[in-house]
MDTraj code that builds the backbone (N, CA, C; nanometers):
import mdtraj as md
import numpy as np

residues = "MET SER GLY GLU VAL GLY ILE VAL LEU GLY LEU ILE ALA VAL VAL PHE VAL HIS HIS ALA THR ALA GLN THR ILE HIS VAL VAL GLY ASP SER ASP GLY TRP THR VAL PRO GLN GLY GLY ALA ALA PHE TYR SER ASP TRP ALA SER ARG ASN ASN PHE SER VAL GLY ASP SER LEU THR PHE ASN PHE ARG THR ASN MET HIS ASP VAL LEU LYS VAL THR LYS GLU SER PHE ASP ALA CYS ASN SER ASN ASN ALA ILE GLY ASN VAL ILE THR THR GLY PRO ALA THR VAL LYS LEU ASP ALA ALA GLY MET HIS TYR PHE ILE CYS THR VAL GLY THR HIS CYS LEU GLY GLY GLN LYS LEU SER VAL THR VAL SER ALA SER GLY GLY THR MET PRO PRO SER SER ASN THR PRO HIS PRO HIS ASN ASP ALA CYS ALA PRO THR PRO ALA SER SER PRO PRO ILE ARG GLY GLY LEU SER PRO SER ALA LEU THR PRO SER SER SER THR ALA LEU MET THR THR LEU TYR VAL THR LEU SER ALA ILE ILE MET SER LEU LEU PHE".split()
xyz = np.array([
    [-2.1126, -0.4911, -0.9794],
    [-1.9911, -0.4302, -0.9280],
    [-1.9204, -0.3486, -1.0353],
    [-1.9113, -0.4055, -1.1580],
    [-1.8416, -0.3313, -1.2636],
    [-1.9181, -0.2045, -1.3018],
    [-2.0503, -0.2056, -1.2814],
    [-2.1286, -0.0857, -1.3082],
    [-2.0943, 0.0264, -1.2120],
    [-2.0726, -0.0076, -1.0853],
    [-2.0342, 0.0920, -0.9854],
    [-1.8953, 0.1479, -1.0140],
    [-1.8041, 0.0592, -1.0542],
    [-1.6685, 0.1031, -1.0889],
    [-1.6738, 0.1970, -1.2085],
    [-1.7575, 0.1633, -1.3062],
    [-1.7718, 0.2483, -1.4245],
    [-1.8238, 0.3864, -1.3896],
    [-1.9199, 0.3920, -1.2975],
    [-1.9754, 0.5212, -1.2559],
    [-1.8691, 0.6038, -1.1837],
    [-1.7957, 0.5408, -1.0935],
    [-1.6905, 0.6121, -1.0206],
    [-1.5848, 0.6640, -1.1170],
    [-1.5419, 0.5785, -1.2087],
    [-1.4408, 0.6220, -1.3056],
    [-1.4957, 0.7309, -1.3978],
    [-1.6233, 0.7236, -1.4300],
    [-1.6850, 0.8283, -1.5112],
    [-1.6844, 0.9624, -1.4396],
    [-1.7135, 0.9608, -1.3100],
    [-1.7089, 1.0844, -1.2315],
    [-1.5672, 1.1395, -1.2235],
    [-1.4702, 1.0509, -1.2089],
    [-1.3307, 1.0954, -1.2080],
    [-1.2959, 1.1600, -1.3414],
    [-1.3440, 1.1019, -1.4511],
    [-1.3173, 1.1585, -1.5835],
    [-1.3759, 1.2984, -1.5957],
    [-1.4958, 1.3189, -1.5415],
    [-1.5586, 1.4517, -1.5456],
    [-1.4723, 1.5526, -1.4703],
    [-1.4180, 1.5128, -1.3562],
    [-1.3306, 1.6018, -1.2793],
    [-1.2065, 1.6365, -1.3604],
    [-1.1468, 1.5366, -1.4280],
    [-1.0288, 1.5627, -1.5102],
    [-1.0610, 1.6602, -1.6234],
    [-1.1745, 1.6411, -1.6888],
    [-1.2112, 1.7299, -1.7996],
    [-1.2334, 1.8710, -1.7477],
    [-1.3019, 1.8846, -1.6350],
    [-1.3242, 2.0174, -1.5780],
    [-1.1915, 2.0834, -1.5432],
    [-1.1016, 2.0079, -1.4827],
    [-0.9702, 2.0618, -1.4458],
    [-0.8934, 2.1059, -1.5700],
    [-0.9014, 2.0283, -1.6773],
    [-0.8273, 2.0606, -1.7994],
    [-0.8795, 2.1875, -1.8645],
    [-1.0096, 2.2100, -1.8589],
    [-1.0653, 2.3275, -1.9236],
    [-1.0647, 2.4491, -1.8327],
    [-1.0517, 2.4282, -1.7017],
    [-1.0622, 2.5392, -1.6082],
    [-0.9297, 2.6076, -1.5797],
    [-0.8185, 2.5430, -1.6090],
    [-0.6905, 2.6013, -1.5723],
    [-0.5954, 2.6008, -1.6906],
    [-0.5405, 2.7157, -1.7187],
    [-0.4430, 2.7305, -1.8255],
    [-0.3207, 2.8000, -1.7683],
    [-0.2042, 2.7572, -1.8135],
    [-0.0807, 2.8248, -1.7749],
    [-0.0403, 2.9151, -1.8904],
    [-0.0361, 3.0445, -1.8650],
    [0.0011, 3.1429, -1.9665],
    [0.1464, 3.1833, -1.9443],
    [0.2305, 3.1640, -2.0451],
    [0.3703, 3.2058, -2.0361],
    [0.3764, 3.3517, -2.0813],
    [0.3997, 3.4410, -1.9869],
    [0.3980, 3.5850, -2.0135],
    [0.5030, 3.6208, -2.1184],
    [0.4584, 3.6879, -2.2242],
    [0.5491, 3.7299, -2.3308],
    [0.5875, 3.6191, -2.4263],
    [0.5262, 3.5019, -2.4114],
    [0.5577, 3.3856, -2.4957],
    [0.7082, 3.3618, -2.4994],
    [0.7665, 3.3533, -2.6172],
    [0.9091, 3.3188, -2.6290],
    [1.0016, 3.4312, -2.5811],
    [0.9526, 3.5546, -2.5742],
    [1.0357, 3.6649, -2.5241],
    [1.0490, 3.6621, -2.3722],
    [0.9521, 3.6054, -2.3044],
    [0.9568, 3.5977, -2.1592],
    [0.9292, 3.7316, -2.0930],
    [0.9700, 3.7428, -1.9678],
    [0.9502, 3.8627, -1.8857],
    [1.0796, 3.9426, -1.8880],
    [1.0808, 4.0473, -1.9692],
    [1.2010, 4.1274, -1.9906],
    [1.1599, 4.2690, -2.0275],
    [1.2550, 4.3578, -2.0404],
    [1.2252, 4.4931, -2.0880],
    [1.2006, 4.4810, -2.2382],
    [1.0770, 4.5025, -2.2834],
    [1.0464, 4.4807, -2.4246],
    [1.0987, 4.5931, -2.5136],
    [1.1461, 4.5557, -2.6301],
    [1.1957, 4.6571, -2.7236],
    [1.0834, 4.7463, -2.7740],
    [0.9612, 4.6949, -2.7768],
    [0.8479, 4.7728, -2.8243],
    [0.7810, 4.8557, -2.7168],
    [0.8375, 4.8613, -2.5978],
    [0.7773, 4.9376, -2.4892],
    [0.6558, 4.8679, -2.4309],
    [0.5734, 4.9438, -2.3595],
    [0.4585, 4.8891, -2.2874],
    [0.3574, 4.8220, -2.3795],
    [0.3548, 4.8590, -2.5066],
    [0.2595, 4.7987, -2.5999],
    [0.2832, 4.6489, -2.6160],
    [0.4066, 4.6032, -2.5957],
    [0.4378, 4.4612, -2.6142],
    [0.3522, 4.3730, -2.5231],
    [0.3525, 4.4008, -2.3928],
    [0.2759, 4.3178, -2.2997],
    [0.1265, 4.3443, -2.3098],
    [0.0878, 4.4655, -2.3473],
    [-0.0526, 4.4953, -2.3701],
    [-0.1055, 4.4116, -2.4863],
    [-0.0279, 4.4062, -2.5951],
    [-0.0672, 4.3245, -2.7105],
    [-0.0726, 4.1766, -2.6732],
    [0.0259, 4.1306, -2.5960],
    [0.0278, 3.9902, -2.5546],
    [-0.0981, 3.9578, -2.4735],
    [-0.1328, 4.0438, -2.3785],
    [-0.2502, 4.0201, -2.2941],
    [-0.3784, 4.0199, -2.3762],
    [-0.3852, 4.1043, -2.4790],
    [-0.5073, 4.1117, -2.5599],
    [-0.5284, 3.9858, -2.6436],
    [-0.4236, 3.9074, -2.6647],
    [-0.4355, 3.7830, -2.7418],
    [-0.4715, 3.6634, -2.6534],
    [-0.4870, 3.6839, -2.5246],
    [-0.5140, 3.5746, -2.4317],
    [-0.6400, 3.6015, -2.3510],
    [-0.7062, 3.4941, -2.3110],
    [-0.8206, 3.5029, -2.2204],
    [-0.7779, 3.4452, -2.0865],
    [-0.8030, 3.5178, -1.9800],
    [-0.7598, 3.4780, -1.8467],
    [-0.8818, 3.4507, -1.7602],
    [-0.8796, 3.3382, -1.6898],
    [-0.9897, 3.2986, -1.6020],
    [-0.9366, 3.2687, -1.4631],
    [-1.0249, 3.2788, -1.3645],
    [-0.9880, 3.2421, -1.2280],
    [-0.9396, 3.0973, -1.2295],
    [-0.8265, 3.0737, -1.1655],
    [-0.7672, 2.9403, -1.1626],
    [-0.6508, 2.9255, -1.2589],
    [-0.6420, 3.0150, -1.3580],
    [-0.5284, 3.0134, -1.4504],
    [-0.4030, 3.0608, -1.3773],
    [-0.2882, 3.0380, -1.4400],
    [-0.1607, 3.0840, -1.3842],
    [-0.0829, 3.1615, -1.4885],
    [-0.0047, 3.2568, -1.4415],
    [0.0896, 3.3299, -1.5261],
    [0.2295, 3.2831, -1.4894],
    [0.3076, 3.2433, -1.5896],
    [0.4472, 3.2081, -1.5661],
    [0.5338, 3.3184, -1.6237],
    [0.6127, 3.3801, -1.5377],
    [0.7041, 3.4871, -1.5761],
    [0.8430, 3.4252, -1.5897],
    [0.8912, 3.4106, -1.7137],
    [1.0254, 3.3563, -1.7373],
    [1.1265, 3.4700, -1.7353],
    [1.2146, 3.4694, -1.6349],
    [1.3194, 3.5711, -1.6252],
    [1.4380, 3.5137, -1.5503],
    [1.5514, 3.5784, -1.5682],
    [1.6725, 3.5382, -1.4969],
    [1.6733, 3.5995, -1.3575],
    [1.7005, 3.5159, -1.2605],
    [1.7145, 3.5625, -1.1228],
    [1.8238, 3.6694, -1.1174],
    [1.8007, 3.7733, -1.0386],
    [1.8909, 3.8880, -1.0202],
    [1.8935, 3.9841, -1.1387],
    [1.8198, 3.9566, -1.2441],
    [1.8128, 4.0502, -1.3570],
    [1.6752, 4.1165, -1.3647],
    [1.5734, 4.0441, -1.3216],
    [1.4360, 4.0935, -1.3229],
    [1.3669, 4.0383, -1.1992],
    [1.2461, 4.0879, -1.1748],
    [1.1608, 4.0327, -1.0705],
    [1.0172, 4.0585, -1.1119],
    [0.9235, 4.0178, -1.0296],
    [0.7831, 4.0443, -1.0585],
    [0.7125, 4.0758, -0.9270],
    [0.6281, 4.1785, -0.9323],
    [0.5534, 4.2218, -0.8148],
    [0.4111, 4.2550, -0.8569],
    [0.3143, 4.2016, -0.7836],
    [0.1747, 4.2369, -0.8067],
    [0.1478, 4.3667, -0.7318],
    [0.0842, 4.4620, -0.8004],
    [0.0612, 4.5947, -0.7431],
    [-0.0803, 4.6420, -0.7732],
    [-0.1170, 4.7555, -0.7133],
    [-0.2442, 4.8206, -0.7433],
    [-0.2326, 4.8950, -0.8762],
    [-0.3460, 4.9401, -0.9272],
    [-0.3450, 5.0166, -1.0524],
    [-0.2619, 5.1437, -1.0372],
    [-0.2719, 5.2086, -0.9216],
    [-0.1968, 5.3322, -0.8998],
    [-0.0461, 5.3073, -0.9085],
    [0.0003, 5.2014, -0.8453],
    [0.1433, 5.1687, -0.8517],
    [0.1832, 5.1230, -0.9910],
    [0.0929, 5.0547, -1.0593],
    [0.1182, 5.0125, -1.1971],
    [0.1386, 5.1352, -1.2856],
    [0.0455, 5.2306, -1.2749],
    [0.0536, 5.3515, -1.3573],
    [0.1790, 5.4330, -1.3262],
    [0.2167, 5.4399, -1.1984],
    [0.3321, 5.5203, -1.1568],
    [0.4638, 5.4430, -1.1614],
    [0.4568, 5.3135, -1.1912],
    [0.5767, 5.2279, -1.1901],
    [0.6496, 5.2355, -1.0565],
    [0.5742, 5.2142, -0.9479],
    [0.6394, 5.2072, -0.8174],
    [0.5801, 5.0921, -0.7370],
    [0.6468, 5.0581, -0.6299],
    [0.6035, 4.9451, -0.5471],
    [0.5377, 4.9912, -0.4173],
    [0.4892, 5.1150, -0.4132],
    [0.4302, 5.1697, -0.2912],
    [0.3086, 5.0914, -0.2434],
    [0.2313, 5.0376, -0.3351],
    [0.1092, 4.9651, -0.2995],
    [0.1190, 4.8206, -0.3462],
    [0.2206, 4.7516, -0.2999],
    [0.2420, 4.6123, -0.3397],
    [0.1333, 4.5230, -0.2815],
    [0.0991, 4.4212, -0.3583],
    [0.0066, 4.3178, -0.3130],
    [0.0903, 4.1907, -0.3021],
    [0.1331, 4.1598, -0.1835],
    [0.2217, 4.0450, -0.1649],
    [0.3668, 4.0881, -0.1730],
    [0.4533, 3.9891, -0.1827],
    [0.5973, 4.0133, -0.1848],
    [0.6524, 4.0079, -0.3262],
    [0.7629, 4.0769, -0.3470],
    [0.8307, 4.0724, -0.4759],
    [0.8883, 3.9321, -0.4948],
    [0.8747, 3.8784, -0.6149],
    [0.9289, 3.7467, -0.6483],
    [1.0582, 3.7703, -0.7250],
    [1.1683, 3.7294, -0.6665],
    [1.2995, 3.7586, -0.7249],
    [1.3641, 3.6388, -0.7924],
    [1.3083, 3.5215, -0.7769],
    [1.3648, 3.4005, -0.8360],
    [1.2818, 3.3593, -0.9564],
    [1.3472, 3.3508, -1.0718],
    [1.2767, 3.3137, -1.1933],
    [1.3055, 3.1707, -1.2326],
    [1.2187, 3.1123, -1.3115],
    [1.0871, 3.1634, -1.3487],
    [0.9906, 3.1600, -1.2304],
    [0.8906, 3.2469, -1.2355],
    [0.7930, 3.2579, -1.1271],
    [0.6535, 3.2330, -1.1823],
    [0.5738, 3.1598, -1.1070],
    [0.4361, 3.1335, -1.1476],
    [0.3424, 3.1953, -1.0451],
    [0.2439, 3.2701, -1.0958],
    [0.1467, 3.3386, -1.0112],
    [0.0082, 3.2876, -1.0485],
    [-0.0672, 3.2440, -0.9485],
    [-0.2033, 3.1949, -0.9698],
    [-0.2991, 3.3135, -0.9732],
    [-0.3875, 3.3150, -1.0721],
    [-0.4908, 3.4189, -1.0825],
    [-0.6108, 3.3695, -1.0020],
    [-0.6249, 3.4191, -0.8795],
    [-0.7214, 3.3632, -0.7857],
    [-0.8503, 3.4434, -0.7701],
    [-0.8643, 3.5517, -0.8445],
    [-0.9851, 3.6332, -0.8340],
    [-1.0135, 3.7009, -0.9677],
    [-1.1421, 3.7233, -0.9937],
    [-1.1813, 3.7948, -1.1150],
    [-1.1460, 3.9425, -1.0998],
    [-1.1280, 4.0103, -1.2130],
    [-1.0978, 4.1527, -1.2117],
    [-0.9630, 4.1821, -1.2733],
    [-0.9163, 4.3037, -1.2519],
    [-0.7877, 4.3466, -1.3062],
    [-0.6748, 4.3062, -1.2122],
    [-0.5646, 4.2597, -1.2723],
    [-0.4437, 4.2246, -1.1978],
    [-0.3274, 4.2976, -1.2639],
    [-0.2407, 4.3568, -1.1829],
    [-0.1304, 4.4390, -1.2329],
    [0.0030, 4.3855, -1.1814],
    [0.1012, 4.3755, -1.2721],
    [0.2330, 4.3236, -1.2379],
    [0.3399, 4.4154, -1.2969],
    [0.4474, 4.4369, -1.2207],
    [0.5587, 4.5188, -1.2689],
    [0.6908, 4.4519, -1.2334],
    [0.7964, 4.4945, -1.3020],
    [0.9326, 4.4611, -1.2626],
    [0.9833, 4.5809, -1.1833],
    [1.0391, 4.5555, -1.0641],
    [1.0857, 4.6651, -0.9788],
    [1.2342, 4.6941, -0.9948],
    [1.3014, 4.6241, -1.0835],
    [1.4453, 4.6447, -1.1029],
    [1.4669, 4.7730, -1.1830],
    [1.5412, 4.8660, -1.1263],
    [1.5778, 4.9892, -1.1969],
    [1.4590, 5.0571, -1.2615],
    [1.4749, 5.0934, -1.3871],
    [1.3681, 5.1589, -1.4632],
    [1.3025, 5.0625, -1.5611],
    [1.3093, 4.9336, -1.5326],
    [1.2509, 4.8340, -1.6228],
    [1.1020, 4.8582, -1.6453],
    [1.0287, 4.8909, -1.5385],
    [0.8859, 4.9172, -1.5530],
    [0.8623, 5.0350, -1.6470],
    [0.9387, 5.1418, -1.6295],
    [0.9255, 5.2585, -1.7175],
    [0.9585, 5.2227, -1.8617],
    [1.0418, 5.1208, -1.8806],
    [1.0764, 5.0731, -2.0143],
    [0.9719, 4.9806, -2.0738],
    [0.8637, 4.9552, -2.0001],
    [0.7546, 4.8739, -2.0532],
    [0.7404, 4.7369, -1.9907],
    [0.8222, 4.7031, -1.8920],
    [0.8136, 4.5714, -1.8293],
    [0.7075, 4.5741, -1.7208],
    [0.5830, 4.5763, -1.7679],
    [0.4675, 4.5747, -1.6794],
    [0.3514, 4.5123, -1.7543],
    [0.2624, 4.4498, -1.6801],
    [0.1542, 4.3726, -1.7405],
    [0.0265, 4.3926, -1.6617],
    [-0.0822, 4.4179, -1.7332],
    [-0.2142, 4.4178, -1.6706],
    [-0.2997, 4.3151, -1.7435],
    [-0.3742, 4.2366, -1.6673],
    [-0.4622, 4.1362, -1.7263],
    [-0.5996, 4.1469, -1.6628],
    [-0.7015, 4.1191, -1.7420],
    [-0.8383, 4.1131, -1.6942],
    [-0.8747, 3.9666, -1.6788],
    [-0.9112, 3.9278, -1.5582],
    [-0.9423, 3.7882, -1.5276],
    [-1.0932, 3.7739, -1.5130],
    [-1.1505, 3.6783, -1.5879],
    [-1.2941, 3.6529, -1.5794],
    [-1.3211, 3.5430, -1.4773],
    [-1.4444, 3.5414, -1.4266],
    [-1.4826, 3.4399, -1.3286],
    [-1.4942, 3.3029, -1.3934],
    [-1.5227, 3.3003, -1.5239],
    [-1.5341, 3.1737, -1.5964],
    [-1.4477, 3.1811, -1.7204],
    [-1.4556, 3.0785, -1.8040],
    [-1.3708, 3.0712, -1.9229],
    [-1.4198, 3.1544, -2.0392],
    [-1.5062, 3.2533, -2.0179],
    [-1.5589, 3.3329, -2.1274],
    [-1.4569, 3.4284, -2.1857],
    [-1.4928, 3.4895, -2.2972],
    [-1.4054, 3.5851, -2.3634],
    [-1.4090, 3.7172, -2.2889],
    [-1.2930, 3.7761, -2.2717],
    [-1.2812, 3.9025, -2.2002],
    [-1.2341, 4.0107, -2.2959],
    [-1.2675, 4.1365, -2.2668],
    [-1.2130, 4.2446, -2.3477],
    [-1.0628, 4.2521, -2.3284],
    [-0.9920, 4.3083, -2.4268],
    [-0.8465, 4.3167, -2.4154],
    [-0.8031, 4.3966, -2.2941],
    [-0.6907, 4.3566, -2.2372],
    [-0.6296, 4.4319, -2.1279],
    [-0.5519, 4.5470, -2.1875],
    [-0.5184, 4.6433, -2.1049],
    [-0.4446, 4.7578, -2.1558],
    [-0.3253, 4.7891, -2.0681],
    [-0.2141, 4.8149, -2.1314],
    [-0.0938, 4.8613, -2.0623],
    [-0.0591, 5.0002, -2.1123],
    [-0.1598, 5.0773, -2.1509],
    [-0.1345, 5.2082, -2.2065],
    [-0.0471, 5.2886, -2.1121],
    [0.0649, 5.3397, -2.1619],
    [0.1533, 5.4172, -2.0751],
    [0.0820, 5.5414, -2.0225],
    [0.1082, 5.5745, -1.9000],
    [0.0519, 5.6931, -1.8373],
    [0.1666, 5.7818, -1.7926],
    [0.1394, 5.9094, -1.7737],
    [0.2460, 5.9944, -1.7211],
    [0.2941, 5.9372, -1.5882],
    [0.4216, 5.9484, -1.5635],
    [0.4768, 5.8912, -1.4417],
    [0.5544, 5.9973, -1.3662],
    [0.5710, 5.9678, -1.2388],
    [0.6525, 6.0592, -1.1605],
    [0.7934, 6.0038, -1.1523],
    [0.8794, 6.0712, -1.0812],
    [1.0184, 6.0274, -1.0714],
    [1.0408, 5.9386, -0.9496],
    [0.9338, 5.8733, -0.8998],
    [0.9456, 5.7915, -0.7794],
    [1.0161, 5.6593, -0.8045],
    [1.0295, 5.6202, -0.9302],
    [1.0973, 5.4941, -0.9592],
    [1.2466, 5.5107, -0.9392],
    [1.3069, 5.4079, -0.8859],
    [1.4510, 5.4127, -0.8609],
    [1.5270, 5.4103, -0.9923],
    [1.6373, 5.4833, -1.0014],
    [1.7154, 5.4815, -1.1249],
    [1.7884, 5.3490, -1.1405],
    [1.8149, 5.3143, -1.2654],
    [1.8906, 5.1930, -1.2933],
    [2.0371, 5.2192, -1.2661],
    [2.1051, 5.1292, -1.1936],
    [2.2481, 5.1480, -1.1729],
    [2.3206, 5.1505, -1.3070],
    [2.4266, 5.2313, -1.3144],
    [2.4996, 5.2465, -1.4398],
    [2.5580, 5.1156, -1.4884],
    [2.5849, 5.0222, -1.3991],
    [2.6475, 4.8970, -1.4400],
    [2.5489, 4.7949, -1.4939],
    [2.4176, 4.8235, -1.4890],
    [2.3225, 4.7243, -1.5392],
    [2.2186, 4.7885, -1.6294],
    [2.2533, 4.8121, -1.7556],
    [2.1564, 4.8675, -1.8489],
    [2.0471, 4.7655, -1.8767],
    [1.9298, 4.8120, -1.9234],
    [1.8245, 4.7174, -1.9555],
    [1.8756, 4.6136, -2.0560],
    [1.8464, 4.4900, -2.0270],
    [1.8933, 4.3803, -2.1109],
    [1.7733, 4.3065, -2.1659],
    [1.7687, 4.2899, -2.2947],
    [1.6632, 4.2114, -2.3569],
    [1.7020, 4.0652, -2.3452],
    [1.6053, 3.9856, -2.3177],
    [1.6338, 3.8421, -2.3104],
    [1.5945, 3.7878, -2.1768],
    [1.6707, 3.6954, -2.1303],
    [1.6374, 3.6239, -2.0089],
    [1.6348, 3.4777, -2.0432],
    [1.5603, 3.4042, -1.9683],
    [1.5529, 3.2617, -1.9939],
    [1.4740, 3.2345, -2.1199],
    [1.5129, 3.1322, -2.1899],
    [1.4286, 3.0883, -2.2992],
    [1.3046, 3.0296, -2.2350],
    [1.1918, 3.0280, -2.3063],
    [1.0704, 2.9799, -2.2430],
    [1.0886, 2.8367, -2.1956],
    [1.0243, 2.8077, -2.0857],
    [1.0352, 2.6727, -2.0321],
    [0.9655, 2.5756, -2.1255],
    [0.9852, 2.4496, -2.0988],
    [0.9216, 2.3474, -2.1811],
    [0.7708, 2.3532, -2.1665],
    [0.7232, 2.4223, -2.0654],
    [0.5815, 2.4331, -2.0422],
    [0.5250, 2.5445, -2.1290],
    [0.4457, 2.5084, -2.2277],
    [0.3845, 2.6060, -2.3159],
    [0.2456, 2.6382, -2.2641],
    [0.1813, 2.7436, -2.3183],
    [0.0506, 2.7801, -2.2668],
    [-0.0511, 2.6674, -2.2711],
    [-0.0374, 2.5732, -2.3630],
    [-0.1354, 2.4669, -2.3739],
    [-0.0874, 2.3355, -2.3143],
    [0.0266, 2.3324, -2.2489],
    [0.0802, 2.2075, -2.1957],
    [-0.0116, 2.1440, -2.0930],
    [-0.0684, 2.2245, -2.0028],
    [-0.1536, 2.1661, -1.8999],
    [-0.2784, 2.1054, -1.9617],
    [-0.3346, 2.1705, -2.0620],
    [-0.4517, 2.1163, -2.1285],
    [-0.4161, 1.9888, -2.2029],
    [-0.3014, 1.9864, -2.2698],
    [-0.2600, 1.8662, -2.3421],
    [-0.2388, 1.7499, -2.2459],
    [-0.1786, 1.7763, -2.1314],
    [-0.1564, 1.6722, -2.0316],
    [-0.2887, 1.6184, -1.9804],
    [-0.3803, 1.7064, -1.9480],
    [-0.5090, 1.6621, -1.8960],
    [-0.5883, 1.5878, -2.0026],
    [-0.5772, 1.6274, -2.1277],
    [-0.6449, 1.5564, -2.2356],
    [-0.5896, 1.4154, -2.2478],
    [-0.4581, 1.4014, -2.2390],
    [-0.3965, 1.2687, -2.2441],
    [-0.4461, 1.1823, -2.1289],
    [-0.4516, 1.2396, -2.0092],
    [-0.5029, 1.1645, -1.8944],
    [-0.6492, 1.1260, -1.9144],
    [-0.7271, 1.2159, -1.9703],
    [-0.8683, 1.1888, -1.9953],
    [-0.8841, 1.0746, -2.0947],
    [-0.8092, 1.0763, -2.2030],
    [-0.8178, 0.9703, -2.3039],
    [-0.7763, 0.8369, -2.2426],
    [-0.6700, 0.8377, -2.1644],
    [-0.6247, 0.7148, -2.0984],
    [-0.7313, 0.6628, -2.0031],
    [-0.7874, 0.7516, -1.9237],
    [-0.8923, 0.7127, -1.8303],
    [-1.0145, 0.6601, -1.9046],
    [-1.0500, 0.7224, -2.0145],
    [-1.1627, 0.6759, -2.0958],
    [-1.1384, 0.5355, -2.1482],
    [-1.0156, 0.5084, -2.1922],
    [-0.9823, 0.3746, -2.2417],
    [-0.9959, 0.2709, -2.1306],
    [-0.9529, 0.3063, -2.0099],
    [-0.9657, 0.2145, -1.8963],
    [-1.1126, 0.1890, -1.8653],
    [-1.1931, 0.2935, -1.8657],
    [-1.3362, 0.2785, -1.8388],
    [-1.4002, 0.1882, -1.9427],
    [-1.3693, 0.2117, -2.0674],
    [-1.4281, 0.1314, -2.1749],
    [-1.3883, -0.0155, -2.1613],
    [-1.2631, -0.0404, -2.1242],
    [-1.2198, -0.1801, -2.1106],
    [-1.2886, -0.2481, -1.9920],
    [-1.3198, -0.1738, -1.8877],
    [-1.3901, -0.2320, -1.7732],
    [-1.5378, -0.2567, -1.8029],
    [-1.5956, -0.1739, -1.8857],
    [-1.7378, -0.1870, -1.9161],
    [-1.7664, -0.2934, -2.0211],
    [-1.6724, -0.3220, -2.1072],
    [-1.6980, -0.4174, -2.2159],
    [-1.6096, -0.5347, -2.2069],
])
top = md.Topology()
chain = top.add_chain()
for i, resn in enumerate(residues, 1):
    res = top.add_residue(resn, chain, resSeq=i)
    for name in ("N", "CA", "C"):
        top.add_atom(name, md.element.get_by_symbol(name[0]), res)
traj = md.Trajectory(xyz[None], top)
């Protein structure tokens, strides 16, 4: 009987390890969060190039509600900084978490005023597995005047929420702790 319990618990441990390695929560912009970057579009491009994104991972956009938002768009809308080709609905309540559910390029913009034109946009390349991906690019492109102007009463503001307690490696650390605990239980049942 204890052998069967050990096998079942071993299989559960394998599932936990797979879950821990398969899903990562990426906090967009790290401690700066989702805001109009002082360095322009290069800021989020550089951030994306330092991270590897896989199907099943999540992006957490830390921003203040009513100051910023996040919208997934096509490459054309990303390049033009408009919401004409939105994929889904705009997320206006921060912080917002978006699951990366498919391999390929994913594009996100802030639709508030001229924030996107100021560099508040992100493109990421998502791989089907946990392999290394080439860097993503947020290279600025010529834009048209289709973006709405920023109201005079709300100039671009740097900042937003401080990063949540959830860091990019928090989910992995949690799953590792669960795995170690489960391993200890298995070992105590087997011996």
